[in-house]
N, C-alpha and C positions, 0 to 999 in steps of 0.2 A: 242903689246905684251899682252898676257892674261894668267892668271894662269889656267892650265888645270886640274891637279889633285894633291892630296896628297896621298902618299902610306903608308899604315900601314901593318905590318906583323902580321898575326893572327895565333893562335894555333889551332883553330877549326872553319873552314869556315862556316859550317852550323849554329853554335851558333852565330857567328859574323853577318851573313846575317839576322838571326832572330832579333838581336838587332837593327841593322841599318835600316832594312826594317819594321819590325813589331812594334818595340818600338819607333824609331825615325821617322818613316814614309817615309823613302827613298824608291826608286825603284831600283830593280836590273836591270841595263841597259844592261850589257853583262857579260858573264863568259866564260872562255876558259881554258882547261887543256893543259899543256905542258908536256907530258909523258917523253920526252927526257931530260928535265930539272928537272923533278919531282916537279912541282909546278903548282898551279892554280891561275889565276887572276880573280877577280870579281870586277866590277865597279858599284858603287851605288851612287845615288844622288837624287836631287829634280827636275831635269829637264834634257833634252837632253844635251849630252856633247858638242854639237855645240854652246850652249848658256850659259852653267853653268859649274862651277868648280865641280868636283866630287871626291869621294874617291876611291882609288884603294886598295882593300883588297888582299894581297898576302899571299897565304897559301903554305908554303914549306912542301911537304909531309913528314910526320914523325916528324916534329918539333912541339911540343905541347905548348911551352911557350918561351918567350924572356925576357931578362933583359932590362927593359925600360930605365935604366940609369937615369941620371940627366938632360940630354939635352932636352928631349921632354917636352913641356909644355902642350898644348891642341889645339884642333880645336874649333872653335866657330860657333854657329848658332844663328841667330837673330830670335826671336819669338814674336808673337803678344801679347800673354798673358802668362807670365812666370809662374804664379801661377797655372793656369789650365793645362799648358803644363807639369809641374812637377807632378801634380796629375795624369795626363794621363800616363806619363812614369812609375810611380810607379804601376798603375793599370795594366799595360802591363808587369810587371815583371822587369822593369828597376831599377837601383840603383842610387838614388839621394844622392850624397855625400856632397853637400853643398846646403842647402835649399835657396830659393830665398830671396834676400835682397840686400841692397846697398853694392857696393864694398868698400873695405877699402879705406879711404881717398877720397871718391867720392860719387856720387849720382846715378850712373848707377846701375840698378837692375840686378843682375846676379845670376846664380845658376850653379852647376856643377853636371854632371852625369858621371858614370864610365862605360866603355864598358866591355865585358867579359874578355878582355886581360889586363884590368887595364888602358887603355888609357882614359884620361879625355876629356870630351866634355863640353865646357862652353856654357851656354844658356844666351843670352843677350836680355833683354826687349827692343824692338824697341821703340825709343823715340816718334815716331809719333802715337803710339798705347797706349791706356790706359789699364793697367793691372787690373784685378779684384782681389784684394787682398782677402785672406780668411778673414772671419769675425773677428777672433781674431787679425789678423795683422792690419786690418782697424781700430779697436777700440783703439789700442795702438799707432797709428801714431800721 
């Protein structure tokens, strides 16, 4: 058994594709419109669906926003250098809502970004990679 995809409902498919592809560096793998059902599906990810889990972005025509409720937490991405990744995300117009730092009650370095619909994406510093902390963070450690 293998996890294939996670589905997120989005209010503006073009804006979401720009975020996931241009800001987070994913690739648009496939996209199809379903006129009979009035929705479009777009699949994005970091590799082919045969080898990687991907995101399914579902755009229901005419629906601009969703109540995210309290049940959704986040999706998580492992990164080699969390500090430079966050700087690159900001430079590309992404919104970092929690700057990199150790998680509460732990030592794993994490950050959070928010997508255009308000979904949270957690960035996790991969343990086998050394993050290059910004100068001010390095001097206070």
